[in-house]
Every structure is written in structure tokens, then in C-alpha cells.
C-alpha positions in Angstrom: -15.3 -1.1 17.1 -14.2 -5.1 17.2 -11.7 -4.2 20.3 -14.3 -2.2 22.1 -17.3 -5.1 21.4 -15.4 -8.0 22.2 -12.3 -6.1 24.4 -10.2 -8.1 22.0 -7.5 -7.8 19.6 -8.9 -9.0 16.1 -6.6 -11.2 15.7 -5.5 -14.1 17.8 -2.0 -14.3 19.3 -1.1 -17.2 17.2 -1.6 -15.3 13.9 1.5 -14.4 11.8 1.8 -11.0 12.2 4.3 -11.2 8.9 1.6 -12.5 7.3 -0.8 -9.9 7.9 1.3 -7.5 6.9 2.6 -8.6 3.5 -1.6 -9.5 2.6 -2.1 -5.5 3.2 0.9 -3.9 1.8 0.4 -6.6 -1.8 -3.3 -6.1 -1.8 -2.8 -10.0 -2.5 -5.7 -10.9 0.0 -8.3 -9.1 2.1 -7.9 -10.5 5.8 -10.6 -10.1 7.9 -11.2 -11.1 11.7 -14.1 -13.2 12.5 -16.9 -12.7 15.4 -15.5 -14.8 18.6 -19.0 -16.0 19.5 -22.1 -14.6 18.0 -24.4 -15.6 20.6 -22.4 -12.8 23.3 -23.0 -9.8 20.3 -26.9 -8.8 19.4 -27.0 -9.7 15.6 -27.9 -5.8 14.5 -24.0 -5.1 15.8 -22.9 -8.0 14.2 -24.5 -7.0 11.0 -23.1 -3.3 11.5 -19.5 -5.2 12.4 -19.9 -6.7 8.7 -20.7 -3.5 7.1 -17.9 -1.4 8.2 -15.4 -4.5 6.8 -17.2 -3.7 3.7 -14.3 -3.6 0.4 -16.8 -0.9 -1.1 -15.7 2.4 1.2 -19.0 3.7 -0.6 -21.4 0.7 1.3 -19.4 1.0 4.6 -21.7 2.8 7.4 -21.4 6.6 8.1 -19.9 7.4 11.5 -24.0 9.1 12.3 -25.3 5.4 11.9 -22.6 3.3 13.3 -23.3 6.0 16.5 -26.8 5.3 16.4 -26.4 2.1 16.3 -24.2 2.0 19.2 -25.8 4.0 21.7 -29.0 1.8 21.2 -26.7 -1.4 22.9 
């Protein structure tokens, strides 16, 4: 969703890929990209992206909710 909205990769080219891989592999910490510019994105879409990154899977929005929200914009 992030890549579609911003037409960019979620992490900058300067981000150490090995660091990301190691963090995901061992589960030591959660690394999430930041939303580049909130002014370019409707606040509801920004909230939806944040909801999709929730660490509790049950709290993440359903595909139906995502589809309904995205079709609005």
C-alpha cells in the first residue's frame, strides 16, 4: 500500500538492508517506514496505512475495509 500511494520504496536507499534483514530475522525490534509527507496524503489514508502496520494482527484492517477506504480516494 505504501509503495502504491507514494510510488517509492518504503525505506530510503541509504537504509542498511542487512540491518533490516537481521532485525526481521531475530524479531528483536519492529522497523516501520515513516510516511514521507503527511500533506500529500489524506489523513484517512495515512491512518489506514498506520493501522495496517499494527503489531497485533487482529487490530489490522480487513481487506474489505482497505478496499472501501482506497476506493473513496
